[in-house]
mmCIF file of the N, C-alpha and C atoms, coordinates in Angstrom:
data_MODEL
# 
_entry.id   MODEL 
# 
loop_
_atom_site.group_PDB 
_atom_site.id 
_atom_site.type_symbol 
_atom_site.label_atom_id 
_atom_site.label_alt_id 
_atom_site.label_comp_id 
_atom_site.label_asym_id 
_atom_site.label_entity_id 
_atom_site.label_seq_id 
_atom_site.pdbx_PDB_ins_code 
_atom_site.Cartn_x 
_atom_site.Cartn_y 
_atom_site.Cartn_z 
_atom_site.occupancy 
_atom_site.B_iso_or_equiv 
_atom_site.pdbx_formal_charge 
_atom_site.auth_seq_id 
_atom_site.auth_comp_id 
_atom_site.auth_asym_id 
_atom_site.auth_atom_id 
_atom_site.pdbx_PDB_model_num 
ATOM 1   N N  . UNK A 1 1  ? 0.305   -0.623  0.150   1.00 0.00 ? 1  UNK A N  1 
ATOM 2   C CA . UNK A 1 1  ? 0.025   -0.111  -0.160  1.00 0.00 ? 1  UNK A CA 1 
ATOM 3   C C  . UNK A 1 1  ? 0.345   1.397   -0.092  1.00 0.00 ? 1  UNK A C  1 
ATOM 4   N N  . UNK A 1 2  ? 1.937   1.189   0.894   1.00 0.00 ? 2  UNK A N  1 
ATOM 5   C CA . UNK A 1 2  ? 3.039   2.202   0.794   1.00 0.00 ? 2  UNK A CA 1 
ATOM 6   C C  . UNK A 1 2  ? 3.515   2.865   -0.497  1.00 0.00 ? 2  UNK A C  1 
ATOM 7   N N  . UNK A 1 3  ? 3.731   1.851   -1.722  1.00 0.00 ? 3  UNK A N  1 
ATOM 8   C CA . UNK A 1 3  ? 4.101   1.946   -2.905  1.00 0.00 ? 3  UNK A CA 1 
ATOM 9   C C  . UNK A 1 3  ? 3.122   2.354   -3.776  1.00 0.00 ? 3  UNK A C  1 
ATOM 10  N N  . UNK A 1 4  ? 2.102   1.703   -3.892  1.00 0.00 ? 4  UNK A N  1 
ATOM 11  C CA . UNK A 1 4  ? 0.781   2.016   -4.318  1.00 0.00 ? 4  UNK A CA 1 
ATOM 12  C C  . UNK A 1 4  ? 0.545   4.199   -4.200  1.00 0.00 ? 4  UNK A C  1 
ATOM 13  N N  . UNK A 1 5  ? 0.597   4.106   -2.938  1.00 0.00 ? 5  UNK A N  1 
ATOM 14  C CA . UNK A 1 5  ? 0.283   5.455   -2.560  1.00 0.00 ? 5  UNK A CA 1 
ATOM 15  C C  . UNK A 1 5  ? 1.447   6.834   -2.772  1.00 0.00 ? 5  UNK A C  1 
ATOM 16  N N  . UNK A 1 6  ? 2.888   5.701   -3.090  1.00 0.00 ? 6  UNK A N  1 
ATOM 17  C CA . UNK A 1 6  ? 3.908   6.753   -3.639  1.00 0.00 ? 6  UNK A CA 1 
ATOM 18  C C  . UNK A 1 6  ? 4.247   6.725   -4.804  1.00 0.00 ? 6  UNK A C  1 
ATOM 19  N N  . UNK A 1 7  ? 3.339   6.382   -5.451  1.00 0.00 ? 7  UNK A N  1 
ATOM 20  C CA . UNK A 1 7  ? 3.429   6.532   -7.359  1.00 0.00 ? 7  UNK A CA 1 
ATOM 21  C C  . UNK A 1 7  ? 3.144   7.568   -8.387  1.00 0.00 ? 7  UNK A C  1 
ATOM 22  N N  . UNK A 1 8  ? 4.164   8.910   -8.453  1.00 0.00 ? 8  UNK A N  1 
ATOM 23  C CA . UNK A 1 8  ? 3.910   10.013  -9.075  1.00 0.00 ? 8  UNK A CA 1 
ATOM 24  C C  . UNK A 1 8  ? 4.466   9.342   -10.279 1.00 0.00 ? 8  UNK A C  1 
ATOM 25  N N  . UNK A 1 9  ? 3.631   10.014  -11.585 1.00 0.00 ? 9  UNK A N  1 
ATOM 26  C CA . UNK A 1 9  ? 4.718   9.040   -13.230 1.00 0.00 ? 9  UNK A CA 1 
ATOM 27  C C  . UNK A 1 9  ? 5.478   10.497  -13.768 1.00 0.00 ? 9  UNK A C  1 
ATOM 28  N N  . UNK A 1 10 ? 4.703   11.740  -12.692 1.00 0.00 ? 10 UNK A N  1 
ATOM 29  C CA . UNK A 1 10 ? 5.789   12.685  -13.357 1.00 0.00 ? 10 UNK A CA 1 
ATOM 30  C C  . UNK A 1 10 ? 7.153   12.661  -13.219 1.00 0.00 ? 10 UNK A C  1 
ATOM 31  N N  . UNK A 1 11 ? 7.579   11.627  -12.151 1.00 0.00 ? 11 UNK A N  1 
ATOM 32  C CA . UNK A 1 11 ? 8.704   12.019  -12.249 1.00 0.00 ? 11 UNK A CA 1 
ATOM 33  C C  . UNK A 1 11 ? 10.227  11.314  -12.531 1.00 0.00 ? 11 UNK A C  1 
ATOM 34  N N  . UNK A 1 12 ? 10.735  11.224  -12.369 1.00 0.00 ? 12 UNK A N  1 
ATOM 35  C CA . UNK A 1 12 ? 12.032  10.884  -13.576 1.00 0.00 ? 12 UNK A CA 1 
ATOM 36  C C  . UNK A 1 12 ? 11.976  9.239   -12.846 1.00 0.00 ? 12 UNK A C  1 
ATOM 37  N N  . UNK A 1 13 ? 12.406  8.159   -13.927 1.00 0.00 ? 13 UNK A N  1 
ATOM 38  C CA . UNK A 1 13 ? 12.441  7.354   -13.992 1.00 0.00 ? 13 UNK A CA 1 
ATOM 39  C C  . UNK A 1 13 ? 13.584  6.799   -12.622 1.00 0.00 ? 13 UNK A C  1 
ATOM 40  N N  . UNK A 1 14 ? 13.960  5.544   -11.894 1.00 0.00 ? 14 UNK A N  1 
ATOM 41  C CA . UNK A 1 14 ? 15.432  5.612   -11.249 1.00 0.00 ? 14 UNK A CA 1 
ATOM 42  C C  . UNK A 1 14 ? 16.627  5.517   -12.646 1.00 0.00 ? 14 UNK A C  1 
ATOM 43  N N  . UNK A 1 15 ? 17.089  4.247   -11.792 1.00 0.00 ? 15 UNK A N  1 
ATOM 44  C CA . UNK A 1 15 ? 17.976  3.724   -12.952 1.00 0.00 ? 15 UNK A CA 1 
ATOM 45  C C  . UNK A 1 15 ? 17.754  2.063   -12.603 1.00 0.00 ? 15 UNK A C  1 
ATOM 46  N N  . UNK A 1 16 ? 17.986  1.965   -13.916 1.00 0.00 ? 16 UNK A N  1 
ATOM 47  C CA . UNK A 1 16 ? 17.334  0.362   -13.644 1.00 0.00 ? 16 UNK A CA 1 
ATOM 48  C C  . UNK A 1 16 ? 18.878  -0.882  -13.212 1.00 0.00 ? 16 UNK A C  1 
ATOM 49  N N  . UNK A 1 17 ? 18.455  -1.894  -12.435 1.00 0.00 ? 17 UNK A N  1 
ATOM 50  C CA . UNK A 1 17 ? 18.801  -2.257  -12.098 1.00 0.00 ? 17 UNK A CA 1 
ATOM 51  C C  . UNK A 1 17 ? 20.115  -2.860  -13.142 1.00 0.00 ? 17 UNK A C  1 
ATOM 52  N N  . UNK A 1 18 ? 21.528  -2.977  -13.022 1.00 0.00 ? 18 UNK A N  1 
ATOM 53  C CA . UNK A 1 18 ? 22.240  -4.079  -13.770 1.00 0.00 ? 18 UNK A CA 1 
ATOM 54  C C  . UNK A 1 18 ? 23.228  -4.741  -13.570 1.00 0.00 ? 18 UNK A C  1 
ATOM 55  N N  . UNK A 1 19 ? 22.255  -5.681  -14.225 1.00 0.00 ? 19 UNK A N  1 
ATOM 56  C CA . UNK A 1 19 ? 23.367  -7.196  -14.503 1.00 0.00 ? 19 UNK A CA 1 
ATOM 57  C C  . UNK A 1 19 ? 23.588  -7.659  -15.980 1.00 0.00 ? 19 UNK A C  1 
ATOM 58  N N  . UNK A 1 20 ? 25.123  -8.204  -15.334 1.00 0.00 ? 20 UNK A N  1 
ATOM 59  C CA . UNK A 1 20 ? 26.139  -8.670  -17.037 1.00 0.00 ? 20 UNK A CA 1 
ATOM 60  C C  . UNK A 1 20 ? 25.881  -9.956  -17.373 1.00 0.00 ? 20 UNK A C  1 
ATOM 61  N N  . UNK A 1 21 ? 25.333  -10.468 -17.856 1.00 0.00 ? 21 UNK A N  1 
ATOM 62  C CA . UNK A 1 21 ? 25.352  -11.400 -18.896 1.00 0.00 ? 21 UNK A CA 1 
ATOM 63  C C  . UNK A 1 21 ? 26.229  -11.849 -19.734 1.00 0.00 ? 21 UNK A C  1 
ATOM 64  N N  . UNK A 1 22 ? 26.686  -13.082 -19.482 1.00 0.00 ? 22 UNK A N  1 
ATOM 65  C CA . UNK A 1 22 ? 27.175  -13.754 -20.433 1.00 0.00 ? 22 UNK A CA 1 
ATOM 66  C C  . UNK A 1 22 ? 26.633  -13.713 -22.241 1.00 0.00 ? 22 UNK A C  1 
ATOM 67  N N  . UNK A 1 23 ? 27.705  -13.584 -23.054 1.00 0.00 ? 23 UNK A N  1 
ATOM 68  C CA . UNK A 1 23 ? 27.124  -13.809 -24.352 1.00 0.00 ? 23 UNK A CA 1 
ATOM 69  C C  . UNK A 1 23 ? 27.017  -15.590 -24.753 1.00 0.00 ? 23 UNK A C  1 
ATOM 70  N N  . UNK A 1 24 ? 25.877  -15.697 -25.850 1.00 0.00 ? 24 UNK A N  1 
ATOM 71  C CA . UNK A 1 24 ? 26.182  -17.114 -26.054 1.00 0.00 ? 24 UNK A CA 1 
ATOM 72  C C  . UNK A 1 24 ? 27.031  -17.594 -26.792 1.00 0.00 ? 24 UNK A C  1 
ATOM 73  N N  . UNK A 1 25 ? 27.506  -18.180 -26.064 1.00 0.00 ? 25 UNK A N  1 
ATOM 74  C CA . UNK A 1 25 ? 29.128  -19.076 -26.692 1.00 0.00 ? 25 UNK A CA 1 
ATOM 75  C C  . UNK A 1 25 ? 30.915  -18.137 -27.257 1.00 0.00 ? 25 UNK A C  1 
ATOM 76  N N  . UNK A 1 26 ? 30.381  -16.970 -25.333 1.00 0.00 ? 26 UNK A N  1 
ATOM 77  C CA . UNK A 1 26 ? 31.610  -16.275 -25.995 1.00 0.00 ? 26 UNK A CA 1 
ATOM 78  C C  . UNK A 1 26 ? 31.768  -16.476 -25.177 1.00 0.00 ? 26 UNK A C  1 
ATOM 79  N N  . UNK A 1 27 ? 33.222  -15.158 -24.519 1.00 0.00 ? 27 UNK A N  1 
ATOM 80  C CA . UNK A 1 27 ? 33.200  -15.069 -23.062 1.00 0.00 ? 27 UNK A CA 1 
ATOM 81  C C  . UNK A 1 27 ? 33.417  -13.643 -22.804 1.00 0.00 ? 27 UNK A C  1 
ATOM 82  N N  . UNK A 1 28 ? 32.879  -12.734 -23.971 1.00 0.00 ? 28 UNK A N  1 
ATOM 83  C CA . UNK A 1 28 ? 32.689  -11.245 -23.175 1.00 0.00 ? 28 UNK A CA 1 
ATOM 84  C C  . UNK A 1 28 ? 30.620  -11.877 -22.240 1.00 0.00 ? 28 UNK A C  1 
ATOM 85  N N  . UNK A 1 29 ? 30.191  -10.519 -22.407 1.00 0.00 ? 29 UNK A N  1 
ATOM 86  C CA . UNK A 1 29 ? 29.305  -9.615  -21.161 1.00 0.00 ? 29 UNK A CA 1 
ATOM 87  C C  . UNK A 1 29 ? 28.196  -8.928  -22.205 1.00 0.00 ? 29 UNK A C  1 
ATOM 88  N N  . UNK A 1 30 ? 27.434  -8.835  -21.574 1.00 0.00 ? 30 UNK A N  1 
ATOM 89  C CA . UNK A 1 30 ? 26.453  -7.367  -22.364 1.00 0.00 ? 30 UNK A CA 1 
ATOM 90  C C  . UNK A 1 30 ? 25.666  -7.070  -20.717 1.00 0.00 ? 30 UNK A C  1 
ATOM 91  N N  . UNK A 1 31 ? 25.420  -6.248  -20.956 1.00 0.00 ? 31 UNK A N  1 
ATOM 92  C CA . UNK A 1 31 ? 24.475  -5.328  -20.074 1.00 0.00 ? 31 UNK A CA 1 
ATOM 93  C C  . UNK A 1 31 ? 23.208  -5.725  -19.895 1.00 0.00 ? 31 UNK A C  1 
ATOM 94  N N  . UNK A 1 32 ? 21.919  -5.835  -18.865 1.00 0.00 ? 32 UNK A N  1 
ATOM 95  C CA . UNK A 1 32 ? 20.994  -5.873  -18.697 1.00 0.00 ? 32 UNK A CA 1 
ATOM 96  C C  . UNK A 1 32 ? 20.518  -5.276  -17.640 1.00 0.00 ? 32 UNK A C  1 
ATOM 97  N N  . UNK A 1 33 ? 19.081  -4.703  -18.337 1.00 0.00 ? 33 UNK A N  1 
ATOM 98  C CA . UNK A 1 33 ? 19.003  -3.445  -17.446 1.00 0.00 ? 33 UNK A CA 1 
ATOM 99  C C  . UNK A 1 33 ? 18.039  -4.059  -16.617 1.00 0.00 ? 33 UNK A C  1 
ATOM 100 N N  . UNK A 1 34 ? 17.465  -3.837  -15.845 1.00 0.00 ? 34 UNK A N  1 
ATOM 101 C CA . UNK A 1 34 ? 16.809  -4.852  -14.863 1.00 0.00 ? 34 UNK A CA 1 
ATOM 102 C C  . UNK A 1 34 ? 15.596  -3.329  -14.540 1.00 0.00 ? 34 UNK A C  1 
ATOM 103 N N  . UNK A 1 35 ? 13.781  -2.857  -14.666 1.00 0.00 ? 35 UNK A N  1 
ATOM 104 C CA . UNK A 1 35 ? 13.447  -1.821  -14.201 1.00 0.00 ? 35 UNK A CA 1 
ATOM 105 C C  . UNK A 1 35 ? 13.203  -2.537  -13.041 1.00 0.00 ? 35 UNK A C  1 
ATOM 106 N N  . UNK A 1 36 ? 13.107  -1.309  -11.312 1.00 0.00 ? 36 UNK A N  1 
ATOM 107 C CA . UNK A 1 36 ? 12.994  -1.410  -9.923  1.00 0.00 ? 36 UNK A CA 1 
ATOM 108 C C  . UNK A 1 36 ? 12.273  -1.319  -9.795  1.00 0.00 ? 36 UNK A C  1 
ATOM 109 N N  . UNK A 1 37 ? 10.868  -2.232  -9.068  1.00 0.00 ? 37 UNK A N  1 
ATOM 110 C CA . UNK A 1 37 ? 9.859   -2.625  -8.788  1.00 0.00 ? 37 UNK A CA 1 
ATOM 111 C C  . UNK A 1 37 ? 9.002   -1.162  -9.073  1.00 0.00 ? 37 UNK A C  1 
ATOM 112 N N  . UNK A 1 38 ? 8.912   -0.010  -8.482  1.00 0.00 ? 38 UNK A N  1 
ATOM 113 C CA . UNK A 1 38 ? 8.517   1.088   -9.042  1.00 0.00 ? 38 UNK A CA 1 
ATOM 114 C C  . UNK A 1 38 ? 8.664   1.910   -10.178 1.00 0.00 ? 38 UNK A C  1 
ATOM 115 N N  . UNK A 1 39 ? 8.887   2.096   -10.505 1.00 0.00 ? 39 UNK A N  1 
ATOM 116 C CA . UNK A 1 39 ? 8.712   1.792   -12.387 1.00 0.00 ? 39 UNK A CA 1 
ATOM 117 C C  . UNK A 1 39 ? 8.339   0.939   -12.852 1.00 0.00 ? 39 UNK A C  1 
ATOM 118 N N  . UNK A 1 40 ? 8.344   -0.208  -13.064 1.00 0.00 ? 40 UNK A N  1 
ATOM 119 C CA . UNK A 1 40 ? 7.422   -1.182  -13.789 1.00 0.00 ? 40 UNK A CA 1 
ATOM 120 C C  . UNK A 1 40 ? 6.024   -1.074  -12.841 1.00 0.00 ? 40 UNK A C  1 
ATOM 121 N N  . UNK A 1 41 ? 5.606   -0.522  -11.847 1.00 0.00 ? 41 UNK A N  1 
ATOM 122 C CA . UNK A 1 41 ? 4.478   0.236   -11.300 1.00 0.00 ? 41 UNK A CA 1 
ATOM 123 C C  . UNK A 1 41 ? 3.734   0.724   -11.607 1.00 0.00 ? 41 UNK A C  1 
ATOM 124 N N  . UNK A 1 42 ? 4.444   1.865   -11.721 1.00 0.00 ? 42 UNK A N  1 
ATOM 125 C CA . UNK A 1 42 ? 4.863   3.318   -12.922 1.00 0.00 ? 42 UNK A CA 1 
ATOM 126 C C  . UNK A 1 42 ? 3.914   2.663   -14.177 1.00 0.00 ? 42 UNK A C  1 
ATOM 127 N N  . UNK A 1 43 ? 4.734   2.017   -14.795 1.00 0.00 ? 43 UNK A N  1 
ATOM 128 C CA . UNK A 1 43 ? 4.290   1.434   -16.339 1.00 0.00 ? 43 UNK A CA 1 
ATOM 129 C C  . UNK A 1 43 ? 3.081   0.527   -16.288 1.00 0.00 ? 43 UNK A C  1 
ATOM 130 N N  . UNK A 1 44 ? 2.619   -0.085  -15.700 1.00 0.00 ? 44 UNK A N  1 
ATOM 131 C CA . UNK A 1 44 ? 1.728   -0.906  -15.349 1.00 0.00 ? 44 UNK A CA 1 
ATOM 132 C C  . UNK A 1 44 ? 0.363   0.897   -15.128 1.00 0.00 ? 44 UNK A C  1 
ATOM 133 N N  . UNK A 1 45 ? 0.161   1.138   -14.363 1.00 0.00 ? 45 UNK A N  1 
ATOM 134 C CA . UNK A 1 45 ? -0.216  2.315   -14.397 1.00 0.00 ? 45 UNK A CA 1 
ATOM 135 C C  . UNK A 1 45 ? -0.983  3.283   -15.218 1.00 0.00 ? 45 UNK A C  1 
ATOM 136 N N  . UNK A 1 46 ? 0.349   3.521   -16.349 1.00 0.00 ? 46 UNK A N  1 
ATOM 137 C CA . UNK A 1 46 ? -0.188  4.207   -17.298 1.00 0.00 ? 46 UNK A CA 1 
ATOM 138 C C  . UNK A 1 46 ? -0.306  3.694   -18.626 1.00 0.00 ? 46 UNK A C  1 
ATOM 139 N N  . UNK A 1 47 ? -0.442  2.204   -18.046 1.00 0.00 ? 47 UNK A N  1 
ATOM 140 C CA . UNK A 1 47 ? -0.748  1.048   -19.000 1.00 0.00 ? 47 UNK A CA 1 
ATOM 141 C C  . UNK A 1 47 ? -2.272  1.201   -19.115 1.00 0.00 ? 47 UNK A C  1 
ATOM 142 N N  . UNK A 1 48 ? -2.560  0.895   -17.848 1.00 0.00 ? 48 UNK A N  1 
ATOM 143 C CA . UNK A 1 48 ? -4.123  0.515   -17.293 1.00 0.00 ? 48 UNK A CA 1 
ATOM 144 C C  . UNK A 1 48 ? -4.332  1.637   -17.726 1.00 0.00 ? 48 UNK A C  1 
ATOM 145 N N  . UNK A 1 49 ? -4.334  3.077   -17.525 1.00 0.00 ? 49 UNK A N  1 
ATOM 146 C CA . UNK A 1 49 ? -5.383  4.458   -17.750 1.00 0.00 ? 49 UNK A CA 1 
ATOM 147 C C  . UNK A 1 49 ? -5.381  4.207   -19.347 1.00 0.00 ? 49 UNK A C  1 
ATOM 148 N N  . UNK A 1 50 ? -4.090  3.977   -20.593 1.00 0.00 ? 50 UNK A N  1 
ATOM 149 C CA . UNK A 1 50 ? -3.697  4.307   -21.457 1.00 0.00 ? 50 UNK A CA 1 
ATOM 150 C C  . UNK A 1 50 ? -4.397  3.377   -22.613 1.00 0.00 ? 50 UNK A C  1 
ATOM 151 N N  . UNK A 1 51 ? -4.729  2.177   -22.257 1.00 0.00 ? 51 UNK A N  1 
ATOM 152 C CA . UNK A 1 51 ? -5.063  0.722   -23.040 1.00 0.00 ? 51 UNK A CA 1 
ATOM 153 C C  . UNK A 1 51 ? -6.833  1.155   -23.543 1.00 0.00 ? 51 UNK A C  1 
ATOM 154 N N  . UNK A 1 52 ? -7.265  0.971   -22.254 1.00 0.00 ? 52 UNK A N  1 
ATOM 155 C CA . UNK A 1 52 ? -9.323  0.809   -22.846 1.00 0.00 ? 52 UNK A CA 1 
ATOM 156 C C  . UNK A 1 52 ? -9.299  2.581   -23.733 1.00 0.00 ? 52 UNK A C  1 
ATOM 157 N N  . UNK A 1 53 ? -9.231  2.640   -24.054 1.00 0.00 ? 53 UNK A N  1 
ATOM 158 C CA . UNK A 1 53 ? -9.068  4.114   -25.065 1.00 0.00 ? 53 UNK A CA 1 
ATOM 159 C C  . UNK A 1 53 ? -8.089  4.005   -26.206 1.00 0.00 ? 53 UNK A C  1 
ATOM 160 N N  . UNK A 1 54 ? -6.994  3.336   -26.775 1.00 0.00 ? 54 UNK A N  1 
ATOM 161 C CA . UNK A 1 54 ? -6.497  2.815   -27.725 1.00 0.00 ? 54 UNK A CA 1 
ATOM 162 C C  . UNK A 1 54 ? -7.709  1.307   -28.246 1.00 0.00 ? 54 UNK A C  1 
ATOM 163 N N  . UNK A 1 55 ? -7.680  0.562   -27.603 1.00 0.00 ? 55 UNK A N  1 
ATOM 164 C CA . UNK A 1 55 ? -8.665  -0.437  -28.069 1.00 0.00 ? 55 UNK A CA 1 
ATOM 165 C C  . UNK A 1 55 ? -10.009 -0.235  -28.442 1.00 0.00 ? 55 UNK A C  1 
ATOM 166 N N  . UNK A 1 56 ? -10.740 0.553   -27.460 1.00 0.00 ? 56 UNK A N  1 
ATOM 167 C CA . UNK A 1 56 ? -11.685 1.080   -28.726 1.00 0.00 ? 56 UNK A CA 1 
ATOM 168 C C  . UNK A 1 56 ? -11.998 1.697   -29.403 1.00 0.00 ? 56 UNK A C  1 
ATOM 169 N N  . UNK A 1 57 ? -10.604 2.772   -30.366 1.00 0.00 ? 57 UNK A N  1 
ATOM 170 C CA . UNK A 1 57 ? -10.071 2.978   -30.812 1.00 0.00 ? 57 UNK A CA 1 
ATOM 171 C C  . UNK A 1 57 ? -9.830  2.011   -32.237 1.00 0.00 ? 57 UNK A C  1 
ATOM 172 N N  . UNK A 1 58 ? -9.333  0.929   -32.000 1.00 0.00 ? 58 UNK A N  1 
ATOM 173 C CA . UNK A 1 58 ? -8.410  0.327   -32.973 1.00 0.00 ? 58 UNK A CA 1 
ATOM 174 C C  . UNK A 1 58 ? -9.590  -1.085  -33.154 1.00 0.00 ? 58 UNK A C  1 
ATOM 175 N N  . UNK A 1 59 ? -10.184 -0.745  -32.481 1.00 0.00 ? 59 UNK A N  1 
ATOM 176 C CA . UNK A 1 59 ? -11.197 -2.658  -32.065 1.00 0.00 ? 59 UNK A CA 1 
ATOM 177 C C  . UNK A 1 59 ? -12.458 -2.255  -32.982 1.00 0.00 ? 59 UNK A C  1 
ATOM 178 N N  . UNK A 1 60 ? -12.728 -3.286  -34.036 1.00 0.00 ? 60 UNK A N  1 
ATOM 179 C CA . UNK A 1 60 ? -13.255 -3.527  -35.081 1.00 0.00 ? 60 UNK A CA 1 
ATOM 180 C C  . UNK A 1 60 ? -14.406 -3.641  -34.644 1.00 0.00 ? 60 UNK A C  1 
ATOM 181 N N  . UNK A 1 61 ? -15.522 -2.597  -35.826 1.00 0.00 ? 61 UNK A N  1 
ATOM 182 C CA . UNK A 1 61 ? -17.046 -2.865  -35.195 1.00 0.00 ? 61 UNK A CA 1 
ATOM 183 C C  . UNK A 1 61 ? -17.903 -3.845  -35.764 1.00 0.00 ? 61 UNK A C  1 
ATOM 184 N N  . UNK A 1 62 ? -18.623 -4.365  -35.257 1.00 0.00 ? 62 UNK A N  1 
ATOM 185 C CA . UNK A 1 62 ? -19.840 -5.632  -36.441 1.00 0.00 ? 62 UNK A CA 1 
ATOM 186 C C  . UNK A 1 62 ? -20.286 -4.911  -36.151 1.00 0.00 ? 62 UNK A C  1 
# 
């Protein structure tokens, strides 16, 4: 509940958690950015707000 009440979509996103993953059959590694839980919650909140309007706009009329 504390996270839900503290969500503010206007503030800048926090840096992702950076994990280095080995490349397939190579010794090199590539960066993988994992968003923190508050950023994922904000993305979900915005998606839930915008999606119904876009679905209604692009849904075929029968």
